[in-house]
C-alpha beads as a LAMMPS data file, in Angstrom:
LAMMPS data file: protein, C-alpha beads

59 atoms
58 bonds

1 atom types
1 bond types

-500.0 500.0 xlo xhi
-500.0 500.0 ylo yhi
-500.0 500.0 zlo zhi

Masses

1 110.0

Atoms # bond

1 1 1 0.281 0.030 -0.047
2 1 1 2.797 2.448 1.046
3 1 1 4.397 1.719 -2.326
4 1 1 1.231 2.547 -4.488
5 1 1 0.696 5.797 -2.458
6 1 1 4.514 6.853 -2.963
7 1 1 3.982 6.190 -6.795
8 1 1 0.909 8.317 -6.736
9 1 1 2.500 11.112 -5.127
10 1 1 6.251 11.046 -6.218
11 1 1 6.551 8.637 -9.077
12 1 1 9.345 5.966 -8.608
13 1 1 11.315 7.958 -6.281
14 1 1 8.427 8.346 -4.046
15 1 1 7.627 4.911 -3.974
16 1 1 11.002 3.893 -3.207
17 1 1 11.422 6.308 -0.430
18 1 1 7.770 5.571 1.069
19 1 1 8.776 1.738 0.928
20 1 1 12.095 2.204 2.568
21 1 1 10.567 4.650 5.310
22 1 1 7.671 2.025 5.966
23 1 1 10.165 -0.634 6.472
24 1 1 12.905 0.774 8.400
25 1 1 10.846 3.319 10.554
26 1 1 8.854 1.188 13.156
27 1 1 12.196 -0.834 13.828
28 1 1 14.236 2.392 14.235
29 1 1 11.526 3.839 16.626
30 1 1 11.325 0.936 18.673
31 1 1 15.243 0.366 19.032
32 1 1 15.667 4.119 20.152
33 1 1 12.827 3.885 22.662
34 1 1 14.336 0.626 23.983
35 1 1 18.069 2.255 24.070
36 1 1 16.752 5.534 25.830
37 1 1 14.705 3.201 28.471
38 1 1 17.933 0.866 28.991
39 1 1 20.064 3.987 29.444
40 1 1 17.470 5.614 31.802
41 1 1 16.880 2.362 33.860
42 1 1 20.041 0.383 33.290
43 1 1 21.332 0.751 37.000
44 1 1 18.434 -1.189 38.270
45 1 1 18.946 -4.566 39.544
46 1 1 16.089 -5.882 37.824
47 1 1 17.230 -4.632 34.438
48 1 1 20.734 -5.580 34.902
49 1 1 19.770 -9.273 35.559
50 1 1 17.320 -9.032 32.457
51 1 1 20.394 -7.801 30.282
52 1 1 22.791 -10.462 31.806
53 1 1 19.901 -13.157 30.964
54 1 1 19.275 -11.680 27.597
55 1 1 22.964 -11.685 26.666
56 1 1 23.464 -15.373 27.580
57 1 1 20.482 -15.978 25.494
58 1 1 21.503 -14.508 22.347
59 1 1 25.192 -15.537 22.287

Bonds

1 1 1 2
2 1 2 3
3 1 3 4
4 1 4 5
5 1 5 6
6 1 6 7
7 1 7 8
8 1 8 9
9 1 9 10
10 1 10 11
11 1 11 12
12 1 12 13
13 1 13 14
14 1 14 15
15 1 15 16
16 1 16 17
17 1 17 18
18 1 18 19
19 1 19 20
20 1 20 21
21 1 21 22
22 1 22 23
23 1 23 24
24 1 24 25
25 1 25 26
26 1 26 27
27 1 27 28
28 1 28 29
29 1 29 30
30 1 30 31
31 1 31 32
32 1 32 33
33 1 33 34
34 1 34 35
35 1 35 36
36 1 36 37
37 1 37 38
38 1 38 39
39 1 39 40
40 1 40 41
41 1 41 42
42 1 42 43
43 1 43 44
44 1 44 45
45 1 45 46
46 1 46 47
47 1 47 48
48 1 48 49
49 1 49 50
50 1 50 51
51 1 51 52
52 1 52 53
53 1 53 54
54 1 54 55
55 1 55 56
56 1 56 57
57 1 57 58
58 1 58 59
């Protein structure tokens, strides 16, 4: 749908930009929000424990 709207409004370049933005923006917003929360609450023992457990799980 975003490609169609982007094409109608801006041609091929508009469709490309709309598709890239619709794909990248949600992940970018989520990652920035999580980064801010981790930076703000990173000193809490519960957050440290969760971070340690996730790190072991992801390695």
